[in-house]
N, C-alpha and C positions, 0 to 999 in steps of 0.2 A: 494506375493507384492514384489516392489525391492525396496532396500535400496540403497540409497544413501549415502555419506558419508561427513562431514563437514571437510575442511580444517581449520579450522582456526573458533576461536568464541570470541565473543569480551568481554570486560569489563564489569561487571555486571552492571546495572542502580543505581543510586544512592539510589532511593527510596525504600522502601520494599513493598511488597506483591504482589498483583497484580497490576505492574508498567509499565512495557516496553509493547509497542502493536503495533504501524506499523515502517514503515521504507520507506526510499527513497534513491535512489543511484544518486550521482553526478558522472559524468564522464567525460573525458577531452572534448575538443570541437566537439570533431570528432566521439564520442561516442565509442571510442575505448576500453579505459580504465578506470575501476574505480578509483575513486580519494579519495571519503569519503562517508561515509553513514550517512543521517540526520534519527535519532531516536526519539520514543518519548518517553518520561517516564511521565506519565498521572498522576502520583501525582506530577510532579514539572516543567515540560516544554521541551526543545529540547535536544537532546545529540546529539553533533557530531562527529564521531570517521574515523581516521585515517584507510589505510588498514594494519594496524596490530592488528586493533581491539580496539584501544587506545583511552581514549576518551582528544578531543582536547577542545573541549569549551561544558558549560552546561547553558543551559538559564532557566531562572526560571520564566517565563511568566504564568503560571499556568497550569491548568489540561487538556494537550494536548493531544489529543485522535488519531486522523490519520494526515498524515501528507503528501506531495505530492511537486514536486517541476517540472520548466520548465527551460530552459537556453535560454530566451529571446535574450541575447547580449552578448558579452565579457564582460561586466560591469554590466548585469542585469540578474541574475538568483532569479528567483520568486519560494519562498518559501511559501504555503498555508499551513494553518491548522486548526482543528476545536476546538477552546480553551473552554473548559465545565467550567470553572472560569465565564470566561465574557458571555458565552452562544452565542459565535458570532465567525465568522472566522478570523483570523489572516493573516498576512502578513509579509517577512522578505525579504531583501534583502542578499543574502549569497555572501559575501566577502572572495572569496576561497582561495584567496592568501594569507589570513593572518590565519586562517580560522576567520572570525567573521559573526555573524548575527544581521543584523540591522533592526529593529521595522520598519517598514511604514507606518508615518499615514494615516487612513484609512478613508474615510466618506462612511458609508454601511448601507443600508436600513435597520431595525429593522425585525429580524426576526420573523416566527411565528412557528417554531419549540419549543417545550418545552424543548429539551436540547439537544444541536449537537452533532454528534456522529462520522459517516463514512464523508469522505471529498475526494474531487481527483480534479484536474485540469486539464482543454480541450483545446488543442490548435488547432486551423486551419490557413489556408494562412493567414486569415485578421485578428482575436481577440482570445482574450484567456478569458478561464469561468472558474469559481468556481461552484462546485456540492457537497453541505453539504445535508445528512440524518442524520434525528433524531430518537431518541430511539425509540417512537411512530411511525417510518413511512413514517412521512413526508420527501420529497426529494424536496431541491431546488436549480435552476441553479440562476446563476449571469454571466452579462458579467460584465468582468472588462477592467477599464482603468487605466494603471499607465502611468502618465506623472510627467515628473520633478522629485519630492521626497514625492508625494502621489498618492496613488490609492483609483481609485471610482467605484462603484459596481451599475449596475443597475438590477433587478431582470426580470428574464425572463420567468422562469418556474417553477411551482409543480405540484407534484401529489402525492397523498399520500396511499403509498402501508399498506395490512392488520396487520401486524404485525413488530416486530423487525427488521431493515435493519443494515448494517454497512460495509461493504466490498463495495468498489468503483475503480473501474477504467476506462479509457478512451482510447479508440484505436483512435488515433489522425487523422491518415492517411485514416481511415474508417466512421470515425464519428458516431460512435457506443459509449454507455455507457453502463457498465455491473453494475447492481448492488444484492448482495446478499440479500437475506431476510431471516433471518437466520434459520427460522423453515420450509421452504418451497420450496425455492432452488433460481434459480439464472436468473435475469430478464436483457434486453436488451432494450434502448432505442435508439432510433433512432435521433441523435442529428441534423441531415438535416433535419427533418421533426418533428418538436417537436409536433406537434398536432396530429399527430399518440400515440395510446395509448402503454404503455412498453408491450413486450412480453415475455412471460415467456419459457426460453428454456431449461433449464435443472429443473426438478420437484426431490424433495424426495419421492416423494410419488411411492413406488413397487421399491427405487434405492437402488441396493445392494453396492456401492462403496460410496454412498456419506450419510454420518451419520449427522444429526444437534448438535451442532449447525455450520451453513459455516459462516467461518471469511471472512478474508484476500480474493483477487481476485489480479491476475497480468497478464501481456500478455508478450508473449515472441513470435519475429519472427525470422522463421528458415528455410531455403530454401523455399521461396515464401511461407512458410504457416504460420497461426498466430494461437498460442496456447493458451487459456485460462487457466490457473491453479487456483483450489479452495480450500483453507484452510478447510478442513473436520475436523473439533475439535473433533467429537464426535468418531471418530475411528484415530486420530493423523495421518493422510495422507493428501496427495495432488493427490486431480485427475484434469487430463489432457484432455482438451477436443479441436477437431479444429474448429476454427470458418471457415476455408474455408471449410468444410464438415458438413453444417447443424448440428456443435456442436457434432459429434461423438465422442465417449467418446474413450480413448487410451489406459489408463489404470492409474494407481496408484500408488506414491510412499511412504515410508517413508524416513524419516533422522535419521539412526543410529548413534549411536557411533564412534567415531573413534580415538585409543590410549587412551588420557587423557580427549577428549571430548565425555560429555554425548550427547544421543538421544535425539531428540526434540520430545515435547508432547506437545498438546494443542494451536497451534499455532495461533496467531491472525492474524497479517498482515504479509505481505511480498512482495518484491519489485523482479525485473530481468531488469538486463542492459544488453545490446545488446551487438550480435556479441559473436562470440567463447573465447574471451579473456575474456566475463565478468563474474556476479558473481550473484548466489539466496542467498539472504538475508532473512531468517525465524526467526521473534519471538519465543523464546521458553517459553511455560509458565512454568515448571518447570526444572529450573536449579540446577543440583545436582555438587556434588565435592564427590568422593568416596560412591557413592550410595546413599547420606544424602541431603535431601533436606536443606542444609543451605547456598545456595547462592542466592542473589537478582538475577530477571531475566535477560536473555542478548536474543544475536543474534547469530544463526550459519550464517556461509557462508559456498556455494558449488559453484565449478567451473561450469562455464556453459557446459565448455565441458565434463561434466559429464550426467548434464541434456541432452545435445545433444545424447550422445549414450544413455540414454534411450529413446532417442524419435526413435531414430533407430532400437531400440531395440537390441543393442548389450549387 
């Protein structure tokens, strides 16, 4: 299995124990260079890191589990998340010039989910949507309307999976949603045809390269191909599939140690920014110093150029 190496790690989150979880990368308006990392401290709220891995802002909205973002305009950067303290979605406007997280007043339907867990945003040419899934496997979809200083949501979708799900990622360009059912596999939902049932595209059954629990999922486009990355927590690896070739398995990689940065294990959430100048950011479940688990959890950063070399089998 290939080892990729981090070039940087973030400061640990403030909370102890199982705290860091998911991540979203904010890039410049041309999507060329990453500028900030928005991460979850699920014992406290959101954390904003700069590109040196330093904490710039720490929100205290509650037990925020998963996070995602979309740049709607120069002045509107929508950050959405699943907040388990209030058992609801929560939304912020990210004022990246400061940087500040401004809570957006919301009018949301009451969820049927017992405990909100996984979350992601989806944007097509006309609208923006939010998808949230609970620990019991209930997935809900909402159409969002953010006008002036408030946000409203209309429920448009629900589907029950058999067991616990968390990782969600939407392919905006192709209208697909990928859902990781932790002990079963990865599902695909056609967002242009919500009447169709989700399709199991990757199964854990008789699978040598994926081990439960499946956690975070992310997408990366390179050389006209879209790759799906799946965090395989059971063997501390990341499996890569080609969505353009019927989810053909490419290979798996670990994120090893680099100088004074420890290796990455038991990853929950991850995100990848676009292009050759982008980065892969992954949560580290056991952040060590000098081989001892003394540090709170944090996030490791890998350059996309190293991911591209992996995809090219160099």
